[in-house]
C-alpha positions as CSV (number, residue, x, y, z in Angstrom):
1,M,-11.6,-31.3,96.3
2,H,-9.6,-34.1,98.1
3,E,-6.6,-33.9,101.7
4,P,-4.2,-36.7,101.4
5,S,-2.8,-37.4,104.5
6,G,-0.8,-35.7,104.3
7,G,-3.1,-32.1,104.1
8,I,-3.3,-31.4,101.1
9,L,-6.9,-29.6,98.9
10,Y,-6.1,-31.8,95.6
11,Q,-8.4,-29.8,93.3
12,W,-8.2,-30.7,90.0
13,F,-6.0,-33.7,88.5
14,E,-4.2,-34.9,84.7
15,V,-4.3,-37.7,82.5
16,W,-0.8,-38.4,81.4
17,G,-0.1,-41.6,79.3
18,E,4.0,-43.0,77.8
19,T,2.6,-43.4,74.4
20,V,4.3,-45.5,73.3
21,S,3.8,-49.1,75.4
22,C,0.2,-49.7,74.1
23,P,-1.4,-50.4,76.1
24,P,0.0,-47.2,77.2
25,Y,1.4,-46.5,81.0
26,I,-1.2,-44.4,82.7
27,L,0.0,-41.5,85.5
28,I,-2.0,-39.1,87.3
29,L,-1.5,-35.8,88.0
30,L,-2.8,-34.5,90.9
31,G,-2.8,-30.9,91.6
32,S,-3.8,-27.5,94.1
33,D,-2.2,-24.7,93.8
34,S,1.1,-25.1,95.6
35,D,1.1,-28.6,95.4
36,F,1.2,-31.6,93.0
37,A,1.7,-34.6,93.2
38,I,2.3,-38.1,90.7
39,I,0.4,-41.2,91.1
40,D,0.9,-44.1,89.6
41,P,-3.4,-45.9,90.1
42,R,-1.5,-50.2,89.0
43,K,0.6,-49.0,92.4
44,N,-2.6,-48.4,94.1
45,N,-1.9,-44.8,94.1
46,R,1.4,-44.6,95.4
47,V,3.6,-41.0,94.6
48,L,6.3,-41.2,92.3
49,H,6.9,-37.2,93.1
50,R,6.1,-34.4,94.2
51,T,6.8,-30.3,93.6
52,G,5.3,-26.9,94.7
53,R,5.5,-26.0,91.0
54,Y,3.1,-27.4,87.8
55,E,6.3,-26.4,85.4
56,D,8.0,-29.1,87.7
57,A,6.0,-32.0,87.5
58,A,4.9,-32.0,84.1
59,N,8.6,-31.4,83.4
60,W,9.4,-34.4,85.2
61,L,6.7,-36.5,83.4
62,A,7.6,-35.5,80.0
63,E,10.6,-36.1,80.3
64,D,10.1,-39.8,80.6
65,E,8.6,-39.8,77.8
66,Y,4.6,-39.1,79.7
67,S,1.4,-36.6,77.6
68,P,-1.2,-36.3,79.0
69,I,-4.6,-37.0,77.2
70,G,-7.1,-35.3,77.7
71,N,-7.5,-32.8,79.5
72,R,-7.2,-31.4,83.0
73,I,-10.4,-32.7,85.2
74,R,-11.8,-30.6,88.7
75,Y,-13.4,-32.4,90.9
76,D,-14.2,-32.6,94.4
77,L,-14.4,-36.5,95.0
78,P,-12.0,-38.0,97.9
79,M,-9.9,-39.9,95.3
80,P,-6.7,-41.6,98.4
81,V,-3.8,-41.6,97.9
82,D,-1.1,-43.0,99.4
83,G,2.1,-40.9,100.5
Protein backbone atom coordinates (compact mmCIF):
# COMPACT_ATOMS: atom_id res chain seq x y z
CA MET A 1 0.00 0.00 0.00
CA HIS A 2 1.13 3.53 -0.59
CA GLU A 3 0.78 6.57 1.62
CA PRO A 4 1.01 9.82 -0.36
CA SER A 5 1.48 13.17 1.32
CA GLY A 6 -2.22 13.30 2.31
CA GLY A 7 -1.91 10.22 4.54
CA ILE A 8 -4.16 7.98 2.36
CA LEU A 9 -3.17 4.34 1.89
CA TYR A 10 -3.85 3.34 -1.73
CA GLN A 11 -4.32 -0.39 -2.29
CA TRP A 12 -4.84 -0.68 -6.06
CA PHE A 13 -4.72 1.20 -9.34
CA GLU A 14 -6.41 1.16 -12.74
CA VAL A 15 -5.01 2.44 -16.03
CA TRP A 16 -7.43 4.57 -18.07
CA GLY A 17 -6.78 5.74 -21.61
CA GLU A 18 -8.24 8.29 -23.98
CA THR A 19 -8.47 5.91 -26.90
CA VAL A 20 -9.43 8.54 -29.49
CA SER A 21 -5.80 9.77 -29.47
CA CYS A 22 -2.86 8.00 -31.02
CA PRO A 23 -1.00 7.14 -28.93
CA PRO A 24 -3.65 7.10 -26.20
CA TYR A 25 -3.24 9.55 -23.33
CA ILE A 26 -3.00 7.55 -20.09
CA LEU A 27 -4.21 8.47 -16.60
CA ILE A 28 -3.98 6.38 -13.42
CA LEU A 29 -6.85 5.91 -10.96
CA LEU A 30 -5.54 5.08 -7.46
CA GLY A 31 -8.00 3.58 -4.99
CA SER A 32 -8.43 2.83 -1.32
CA ASP A 33 -11.45 2.08 0.86
CA SER A 34 -12.43 5.75 1.08
CA ASP A 35 -10.31 7.80 -1.34
CA PHE A 36 -9.79 7.78 -5.09
CA ALA A 37 -7.23 9.94 -6.90
CA ILE A 38 -6.70 10.39 -10.63
CA ILE A 39 -3.08 11.14 -11.45
CA ASP A 40 -1.28 12.11 -14.65
CA PRO A 41 2.00 10.19 -15.05
CA ARG A 42 3.14 12.61 -17.80
CA LYS A 43 2.94 15.50 -15.34
CA ASN A 44 5.01 14.04 -12.49
CA ASN A 45 1.99 12.14 -11.07
CA ARG A 46 0.07 15.35 -10.40
CA VAL A 47 -3.37 14.74 -8.88
CA LEU A 48 -6.03 15.89 -11.34
CA HIS A 49 -9.10 14.85 -9.36
CA ARG A 50 -9.79 13.37 -5.93
CA THR A 51 -13.06 12.04 -4.53
CA GLY A 52 -14.45 9.74 -1.85
CA ARG A 53 -16.40 7.54 -4.29
CA TYR A 54 -15.19 5.27 -7.08
CA GLU A 55 -18.25 6.07 -9.20
CA ASP A 56 -17.43 9.80 -9.13
CA ALA A 57 -13.86 9.14 -10.25
CA ALA A 58 -14.97 6.78 -13.04
CA ASN A 59 -17.60 9.27 -14.24
CA TRP A 60 -15.02 12.09 -14.22
CA LEU A 61 -12.80 10.00 -16.50
CA ALA A 62 -15.66 8.84 -18.75
CA GLU A 63 -16.83 12.43 -19.31
CA ASP A 64 -13.50 13.08 -21.07
CA GLU A 65 -13.79 9.85 -23.11
CA TYR A 66 -11.36 7.82 -21.01
CA SER A 67 -11.93 4.06 -20.73
CA PRO A 68 -10.36 1.48 -18.41
CA ILE A 69 -7.49 -0.44 -19.98
CA GLY A 70 -7.05 -3.90 -18.51
CA ASN A 71 -7.90 -4.98 -14.99
CA ARG A 72 -7.50 -3.40 -11.57
CA ILE A 73 -4.04 -4.08 -10.16
CA ARG A 74 -3.41 -4.51 -6.43
CA TYR A 75 -0.01 -3.40 -5.21
CA ASP A 76 2.08 -2.77 -2.14
CA LEU A 77 4.94 -0.72 -3.62
CA PRO A 78 5.22 3.05 -3.22
CA MET A 79 4.03 5.28 -6.06
CA PRO A 80 4.88 8.99 -5.63
CA VAL A 81 1.86 11.29 -5.79
CA ASP A 82 1.96 15.09 -5.71
CA GLY A 83 -1.24 16.43 -4.37
